DRENTORKOL-3810 file (N, C-alpha, C; in nm, 4 decimals):
REM DRENTORKOL-3810
@n.u->0.0937; n.v->-0.1062; n.w->-0.0151; ca.u->-0.0468; ca.v->-0.0039; ca.w->0.0092; c.u->0.0821; c.v->0.1516; c.w->0.0016
@n.u->0.0504; n.v->0.2161; n.w->-0.0618; ca.u->0.1398; ca.v->0.3573; ca.w->-0.0608; c.u->0.0560; c.v->0.4643; c.w->0.0074
@n.u->0.1314; n.v->0.5129; n.w->0.0770; ca.u->0.1266; ca.v->0.6308; ca.w->0.1616; c.u->0.0407; c.v->0.7922; c.w->0.0763
@n.u->-0.0692; n.v->0.7526; n.w->0.1206; ca.u->-0.1797; ca.v->0.8546; ca.w->0.0292; c.u->-0.1553; c.v->1.0103; c.w->0.0829
@n.u->-0.0970; n.v->1.0334; n.w->0.1848; ca.u->-0.1241; ca.v->1.1562; ca.w->0.2296; c.u->-0.0681; c.v->1.2779; c.w->0.1287
@n.u->-0.1832; n.v->1.4093; n.w->0.1545; ca.u->-0.1152; ca.v->1.5195; ca.w->0.0868; c.u->-0.0219; c.v->1.5630; c.w->0.1370
@n.u->0.0786; n.v->1.6739; n.w->0.0546; ca.u->0.1468; ca.v->1.7789; ca.w->0.1301; c.u->0.1348; c.v->1.8318; c.w->0.2463
@n.u->-0.0167; n.v->1.9040; n.w->0.2905; ca.u->-0.0347; ca.v->1.9805; ca.w->0.3628; c.u->-0.0455; c.v->1.8848; c.w->0.4970
@n.u->-0.1098; n.v->1.7306; n.w->0.4576; ca.u->-0.1070; ca.v->1.6566; ca.w->0.5951; c.u->0.0477; c.v->1.6320; c.w->0.6344
@n.u->0.1007; n.v->1.6078; n.w->0.4987; ca.u->0.2754; ca.v->1.5682; ca.w->0.5789; c.u->0.3408; c.v->1.7212; c.w->0.6495
@n.u->0.3090; n.v->1.8156; n.w->0.6197; ca.u->0.3650; ca.v->1.9162; ca.w->0.7036; c.u->0.3148; c.v->1.9286; c.w->0.8205
@n.u->0.1537; n.v->1.9221; n.w->0.8683; ca.u->0.0757; ca.v->1.8979; ca.w->0.9240; c.u->0.1547; c.v->1.8193; c.w->1.0327
@n.u->0.1749; n.v->1.6902; n.w->1.0000; ca.u->0.2689; ca.v->1.5963; ca.w->1.1302; c.u->0.3305; c.v->1.6172; c.w->1.1274
@n.u->0.4264; n.v->1.6677; n.w->1.0559; ca.u->0.5769; ca.v->1.7321; ca.w->1.0384; c.u->0.5716; c.v->1.8256; c.w->1.1962
@n.u->0.4699; n.v->1.9430; n.w->1.1539; ca.u->0.4890; ca.v->2.0402; ca.w->1.2532; c.u->0.4524; c.v->1.9723; c.w->1.4176
@n.u->0.3626; n.v->1.9205; n.w->1.4200; ca.u->0.2914; ca.v->1.8553; ca.w->1.5482; c.u->0.4035; c.v->1.7470; c.w->1.5814
@n.u->0.5353; n.v->1.6962; n.w->1.4742; ca.u->0.6177; ca.v->1.6515; ca.w->1.5993; c.u->0.7281; c.v->1.7370; c.w->1.6342
@n.u->0.7183; n.v->1.8401; n.w->1.5907; ca.u->0.8439; ca.v->1.9321; ca.w->1.6489; c.u->0.7786; c.v->1.9900; c.w->1.7518
@n.u->0.6678; n.v->2.0356; n.w->1.7473; ca.u->0.6278; ca.v->2.1346; ca.w->1.8766; c.u->0.6382; c.v->1.9890; c.w->2.0125
@n.u->0.6116; n.v->1.9040; n.w->1.9258; ca.u->0.5901; ca.v->1.7988; ca.w->2.0645; c.u->0.7020; c.v->1.7396; c.w->2.1119
@n.u->0.8340; n.v->1.7552; n.w->2.0254; ca.u->0.9407; ca.v->1.7509; ca.w->2.0072; c.u->1.0227; c.v->1.8553; c.w->2.1291
@n.u->0.9873; n.v->1.9528; n.w->2.1011; ca.u->0.9796; ca.v->2.0826; ca.w->2.1843; c.u->0.9663; c.v->2.1169; c.w->2.3357
@n.u->0.8498; n.v->2.0758; n.w->2.2938; ca.u->0.7593; ca.v->2.0634; ca.w->2.4582; c.u->0.8374; c.v->1.9720; c.w->2.5116
@n.u->0.8511; n.v->1.8492; n.w->2.5156; ca.u->0.9234; ca.v->1.7585; ca.w->2.5855; c.u->1.0906; c.v->1.7657; c.w->2.5995
@n.u->1.1388; n.v->1.8731; n.w->2.5489; ca.u->1.2924; ca.v->1.9220; ca.w->2.5323; c.u->1.2773; c.v->2.0193; c.w->2.6641
@n.u->1.1847; n.v->2.1073; n.w->2.6728; ca.u->1.1458; ca.v->2.2265; ca.w->2.7753; c.u->1.1390; c.v->2.1430; c.w->2.8769
@n.u->1.0668; n.v->2.0428; n.w->2.8940; ca.u->0.9951; ca.v->1.9926; ca.w->3.0100; c.u->1.0921; c.v->1.9042; c.w->3.0629
@n.u->1.1819; n.v->1.8585; n.w->3.0177; ca.u->1.3364; ca.v->1.7702; ca.w->3.0177; c.u->1.4717; c.v->1.8865; c.w->3.0894
@n.u->1.4329; n.v->2.0123; n.w->3.0274; ca.u->1.5367; ca.v->2.1440; ca.w->3.0766; c.u->1.4580; c.v->2.1452; c.w->3.2281
@n.u->1.3554; n.v->2.1993; n.w->3.2082; ca.u->1.3108; ca.v->2.2360; ca.w->3.3498; c.u->1.3105; c.v->2.1633; c.w->3.4749
@n.u->1.2920; n.v->2.0205; n.w->3.4384; ca.u->1.3136; ca.v->1.9487; ca.w->3.5066; c.u->1.4279; c.v->1.9181; c.w->3.5889
@n.u->1.5478; n.v->1.8775; n.w->3.5276; ca.u->1.6729; ca.v->1.9048; ca.w->3.4966; c.u->1.7185; c.v->2.0668; c.w->3.6066
@n.u->1.6597; n.v->2.1747; n.w->3.5409; ca.u->1.7077; ca.v->2.2789; ca.w->3.6430; c.u->1.6560; c.v->2.2363; c.w->3.7621
@n.u->1.5051; n.v->2.2056; n.w->3.7720; ca.u->1.4926; ca.v->2.1948; ca.w->3.9221; c.u->1.5603; c.v->2.0869; c.w->4.0271
@n.u->1.5812; n.v->1.9293; n.w->3.9537; ca.u->1.6565; ca.v->1.8846; ca.w->4.0504; c.u->1.8259; c.v->1.9548; c.w->4.0630
@n.u->1.8604; n.v->2.0577; n.w->3.9792; ca.u->1.9851; ca.v->2.0663; ca.w->4.0212; c.u->2.0017; c.v->2.2313; c.w->4.1007
@n.u->1.8820; n.v->2.2665; n.w->4.0890; ca.u->1.8574; ca.v->2.3607; ca.w->4.2374; c.u->1.8399; c.v->2.2658; c.w->4.3633
@n.u->1.8240; n.v->2.1664; n.w->4.3836; ca.u->1.7934; ca.v->2.0878; ca.w->4.4831; c.u->1.9064; c.v->2.0654; c.w->4.5045
@n.u->1.9624; n.v->2.0290; n.w->4.4581; ca.u->2.1035; ca.v->1.9369; ca.w->4.4962; c.u->2.2057; c.v->2.0762; c.w->4.5356
@n.u->2.1950; n.v->2.1610; n.w->4.4928; ca.u->2.2751; ca.v->2.2992; ca.w->4.4982; c.u->2.2186; c.v->2.3649; c.w->4.6626
@n.u->2.1000; n.v->2.3160; n.w->4.6627; ca.u->2.0352; ca.v->2.4088; ca.w->4.7835; c.u->2.0952; c.v->2.2756; c.w->4.9253
@n.u->2.0825; n.v->2.1871; n.w->4.8936; ca.u->2.1346; ca.v->2.0477; ca.w->4.9556; c.u->2.2444; c.v->2.0533; c.w->5.0051
@n.u->2.3582; n.v->2.0745; n.w->4.9361; ca.u->2.4516; ca.v->2.1094; ca.w->4.9308; c.u->2.5504; c.v->2.2094; c.w->5.0459
@n.u->2.4408; n.v->2.3470; n.w->5.0032; ca.u->2.4695; ca.v->2.4574; ca.w->5.0725; c.u->2.4141; c.v->2.5029; c.w->5.2621
@n.u->2.2707; n.v->2.4290; n.w->5.2429; ca.u->2.2019; ca.v->2.4385; ca.w->5.3394; c.u->2.3113; c.v->2.4804; c.w->5.4495
@n.u->2.2881; n.v->2.5743; n.w->5.5349; ca.u->2.3442; ca.v->2.5953; ca.w->5.6778; c.u->2.4935; c.v->2.5835; c.w->5.6868
@n.u->2.5323; n.v->2.6192; n.w->5.5500; ca.u->2.6788; ca.v->2.6470; ca.w->5.5470; c.u->2.7023; c.v->2.7858; c.w->5.5173
@n.u->2.8420; n.v->2.8327; n.w->5.5823; ca.u->2.8687; ca.v->2.9771; ca.w->5.6113; c.u->2.9524; c.v->2.9868; c.w->5.4026
@n.u->2.8518; n.v->3.1046; n.w->5.3892; ca.u->2.8802; ca.v->3.1880; ca.w->5.2425; c.u->3.0420; c.v->3.2269; c.w->5.2391
@n.u->3.0855; n.v->3.2517; n.w->5.3677; ca.u->3.2114; ca.v->3.3358; ca.w->5.3648; c.u->3.3158; c.v->3.2430; c.w->5.3569
@n.u->3.3261; n.v->3.1249; n.w->5.4429; ca.u->3.4047; ca.v->2.9992; ca.w->5.4433; c.u->3.3655; c.v->2.8880; c.w->5.4046
@n.u->3.2104; n.v->2.8302; n.w->5.3840; ca.u->3.2184; ca.v->2.7025; ca.w->5.4023; c.u->3.1705; c.v->2.5971; c.w->5.4812
@n.u->3.1942; n.v->2.6855; n.w->5.6166; ca.u->3.1722; ca.v->2.6538; ca.w->5.7867; c.u->3.0440; c.v->2.5958; c.w->5.7666
@n.u->3.0117; n.v->2.4823; n.w->5.8487; ca.u->2.8985; ca.v->2.4578; ca.w->5.8853; c.u->2.7947; c.v->2.5903; c.w->6.0055
@n.u->2.6857; n.v->2.6110; n.w->5.9995; ca.u->2.6198; ca.v->2.7036; ca.w->6.0630; c.u->2.5349; c.v->2.6136; c.w->6.1362
@n.u->2.5171; n.v->2.7395; n.w->6.2935; ca.u->2.4263; ca.v->2.6796; ca.w->6.3722; c.u->2.3498; c.v->2.8365; c.w->6.4137
@n.u->2.2393; n.v->2.7437; n.w->6.4521; ca.u->2.1340; ca.v->2.8178; ca.w->6.4885; c.u->2.1285; c.v->2.8521; c.w->6.5958
@n.u->2.1825; n.v->3.0208; n.w->6.6832; ca.u->2.1908; ca.v->3.0364; ca.w->6.8034; c.u->2.0825; c.v->3.1589; c.w->6.8400
@n.u->2.0426; n.v->3.2196; n.w->6.9778; ca.u->1.9556; ca.v->3.2713; ca.w->6.9935; c.u->1.9920; c.v->3.4011; c.w->7.0543
@n.u->1.9828; n.v->3.5278; n.w->6.9709; ca.u->2.0469; ca.v->3.6395; ca.w->6.9841; c.u->1.9369; c.v->3.7569; c.w->7.0253
@n.u->1.8821; n.v->3.8219; n.w->7.1602; ca.u->1.8135; ca.v->3.9089; ca.w->7.1888; c.u->1.6682; c.v->3.8316; c.w->7.1387
@n.u->1.6361; n.v->3.6847; n.w->7.1364; ca.u->1.5253; ca.v->3.6544; ca.w->7.1357; c.u->1.4880; c.v->3.6177; c.w->6.9712
@n.u->1.5810; n.v->3.6283; n.w->6.9130; ca.u->1.5711; ca.v->3.6076; ca.w->6.7638; c.u->1.7012; c.v->3.5279; c.w->6.7338
@n.u->1.6466; n.v->3.3728; n.w->6.6604; ca.u->1.7090; ca.v->3.2666; ca.w->6.6250; c.u->1.8190; c.v->3.3360; c.w->6.4955
@n.u->1.9599; n.v->3.3500; n.w->6.5190; ca.u->2.0450; ca.v->3.3893; ca.w->6.4050; c.u->2.0901; c.v->3.2591; c.w->6.3756
@n.u->2.2054; n.v->3.2721; n.w->6.2589; ca.u->2.3077; ca.v->3.1711; ca.w->6.2262; c.u->2.4481; c.v->3.2363; c.w->6.2161
@n.u->2.5235; n.v->3.1643; n.w->6.2995; ca.u->2.6168; ca.v->3.1557; ca.w->6.3188; c.u->2.7286; c.v->3.0781; c.w->6.2809
@n.u->2.8323; n.v->3.1287; n.w->6.2339; ca.u->2.9558; ca.v->2.9752; ca.w->6.1542; c.u->3.0380; c.v->2.9655; c.w->6.2896
@n.u->3.0778; n.v->2.7859; n.w->6.2942; ca.u->3.0934; ca.v->2.7676; ca.w->6.3590; c.u->3.2761; c.v->2.8105; c.w->6.3553
@n.u->3.3319; n.v->2.8373; n.w->6.2311; ca.u->3.4353; ca.v->2.8206; ca.w->6.1853; c.u->3.5017; c.v->2.9736; c.w->6.1576
@n.u->3.4129; n.v->3.0482; n.w->6.1214; ca.u->3.4751; ca.v->3.2121; ca.w->6.0929; c.u->3.4208; c.v->3.2727; c.w->6.2450
@n.u->3.3290; n.v->3.2667; n.w->6.2399; ca.u->3.2015; ca.v->3.3491; ca.w->6.3555; c.u->3.1231; c.v->3.4286; c.w->6.2889
@n.u->3.1232; n.v->3.4374; n.w->6.1283; ca.u->3.0310; ca.v->3.5541; ca.w->6.1258; c.u->2.8572; c.v->3.5088; c.w->6.0967
@n.u->2.8288; n.v->3.6134; n.w->6.1234; ca.u->2.6898; ca.v->3.5902; ca.w->6.1492; c.u->2.5926; c.v->3.6356; c.w->6.0245
@n.u->2.4607; n.v->3.5176; n.w->5.9888; ca.u->2.4250; ca.v->3.5450; ca.w->5.8896; c.u->2.2153; c.v->3.5415; c.w->5.9910
@n.u->2.2063; n.v->3.6326; n.w->5.9062; ca.u->2.0503; ca.v->3.7308; ca.w->5.9272; c.u->1.9805; c.v->3.6368; c.w->5.8149
@n.u->1.8367; n.v->3.6154; n.w->5.8607; ca.u->1.7351; ca.v->3.5725; ca.w->5.7343; c.u->1.6536; c.v->3.7000; c.w->5.7459
@n.u->1.6068; n.v->3.7023; n.w->5.6258; ca.u->1.5103; ca.v->3.8073; ca.w->5.5944; c.u->1.3902; c.v->3.8485; c.w->5.7255
@n.u->1.4144; n.v->4.0006; n.w->5.7843; ca.u->1.3112; ca.v->4.0244; ca.w->5.8741; c.u->1.3977; c.v->4.0588; c.w->6.0215
@n.u->1.5259; n.v->3.9712; n.w->6.0256; ca.u->1.5722; ca.v->3.9697; ca.w->6.1737; c.u->1.6587; c.v->4.0378; c.w->6.1668
@n.u->1.7253; n.v->4.1504; n.w->6.0951; ca.u->1.7823; ca.v->4.2511; ca.w->6.1327; c.u->1.6238; c.v->4.3530; c.w->6.1796
@n.u->1.5183; n.v->4.3486; n.w->6.1572; ca.u->1.4124; ca.v->4.4838; ca.w->6.1901; c.u->1.4304; c.v->4.4029; c.w->6.3621
@n.u->1.4025; n.v->4.3113; n.w->6.3516; ca.u->1.3604; ca.v->4.2238; ca.w->6.4663; c.u->1.5236; c.v->4.2991; c.w->6.6019
@n.u->1.5966; n.v->4.2483; n.w->6.5526; ca.u->1.7773; ca.v->4.2753; ca.w->6.6099; c.u->1.7426; c.v->4.4851; c.w->6.6582
@n.u->1.7076; n.v->4.5234; n.w->6.5607; ca.u->1.7153; ca.v->4.6718; ca.w->6.5649; c.u->1.6305; c.v->4.7150; c.w->6.6147
@n.u->1.4710; n.v->4.6839; n.w->6.6753; ca.u->1.3343; ca.v->4.7191; ca.w->6.7424; c.u->1.2844; c.v->4.8606; c.w->6.6306
@n.u->1.2211; n.v->4.8891; n.w->6.7423; ca.u->1.0984; ca.v->4.9873; ca.w->6.6266; c.u->1.1468; c.v->5.0975; c.w->6.6426
@n.u->1.2631; n.v->5.1811; n.w->6.7615; ca.u->1.2943; ca.v->5.2689; ca.w->6.7523; c.u->1.3782; c.v->5.3312; c.w->6.6847
@n.u->1.4878; n.v->5.2557; n.w->6.5912; ca.u->1.5728; ca.v->5.2653; ca.w->6.4917; c.u->1.4871; c.v->5.1933; c.w->6.3494
@n.u->1.4105; n.v->5.2091; n.w->6.3258; ca.u->1.3655; ca.v->5.1696; ca.w->6.2384; c.u->1.3787; c.v->5.2542; c.w->6.1051
@n.u->1.4014; n.v->5.3750; n.w->6.1038; ca.u->1.4575; ca.v->5.4236; ca.w->6.0040; c.u->1.5617; c.v->5.4077; c.w->5.9543
@n.u->1.6862; n.v->5.4260; n.w->6.0777; ca.u->1.7912; ca.v->5.4155; ca.w->6.0166; c.u->1.8052; c.v->5.2604; c.w->5.9939
@n.u->1.7508; n.v->5.1402; n.w->5.9946; ca.u->1.7790; ca.v->5.0405; ca.w->5.9343; c.u->1.6898; c.v->5.0238; c.w->5.7744
@n.u->1.5973; n.v->5.0912; n.w->5.7714; ca.u->1.5450; ca.v->5.1237; ca.w->5.6831; c.u->1.6073; c.v->5.1903; c.w->5.5653
@n.u->1.7120; n.v->5.2697; n.w->5.6053; ca.u->1.8156; ca.v->5.3573; ca.w->5.5341; c.u->1.9227; c.v->5.2367; c.w->5.4713
@n.u->1.9619; n.v->5.1867; n.w->5.5982; ca.u->2.0542; ca.v->5.0671; ca.w->5.5322; c.u->2.0415; c.v->5.0003; c.w->5.4515
@n.u->1.8788; n.v->4.9214; n.w->5.4737; ca.u->1.8321; ca.v->4.8013; ca.w->5.4205; c.u->1.8017; c.v->4.9123; c.w->5.2291
@n.u->1.8083; n.v->5.0286; n.w->5.2302; ca.u->1.7553; ca.v->5.0703; ca.w->5.1317; c.u->1.8645; c.v->5.0629; c.w->5.0148
@n.u->1.9915; n.v->5.1331; n.w->5.1044; ca.u->2.1331; ca.v->5.1490; ca.w->5.0288; c.u->2.1797; c.v->5.0120; c.w->4.9699
@n.u->2.1224; n.v->4.9469; n.w->5.0678; ca.u->2.2132; ca.v->4.7797; ca.w->5.0190; c.u->2.1329; c.v->4.7301; c.w->4.9054
@n.u->1.9696; n.v->4.7511; n.w->4.8740; ca.u->1.9276; ca.v->4.7199; ca.w->4.7807; c.u->1.9170; c.v->4.8147; c.w->4.6400
@n.u->1.9931; n.v->4.8808; n.w->4.6753; ca.u->1.9917; ca.v->4.9664; ca.w->4.5581; c.u->1.8949; c.v->5.0932; c.w->4.5578
@n.u->1.8111; n.v->5.0923; n.w->4.6599; ca.u->1.6808; ca.v->5.1811; ca.w->4.6141; c.u->1.7108; c.v->5.3254; c.w->4.6456
@n.u->1.8058; n.v->5.3673; n.w->4.7018; ca.u->1.8964; ca.v->5.4936; ca.w->4.6750; c.u->2.0537; c.v->5.5271; c.w->4.6765
END
């Protein structure tokens, strides 16, 4: 039996196959990137960004902060600086955060 598809049909199916392959490739890329992010996160979790030492949570003025057991560096999560500074120094902290975030 011979294939009786017309040229437009062949083009349509070729385009469908191409788009399907493209979607599959994009999905595989997204999955690979997500796996890589998880791998990096697992390798870096609670590691000091300065020296790579182990970070330990310590409580300072009622706020849990991360401190490096190797270099003694202190690392704060979002909002912890404001908690430590308190309400009276809010404008100073806002100015400092604005400076480092590029808003000023």
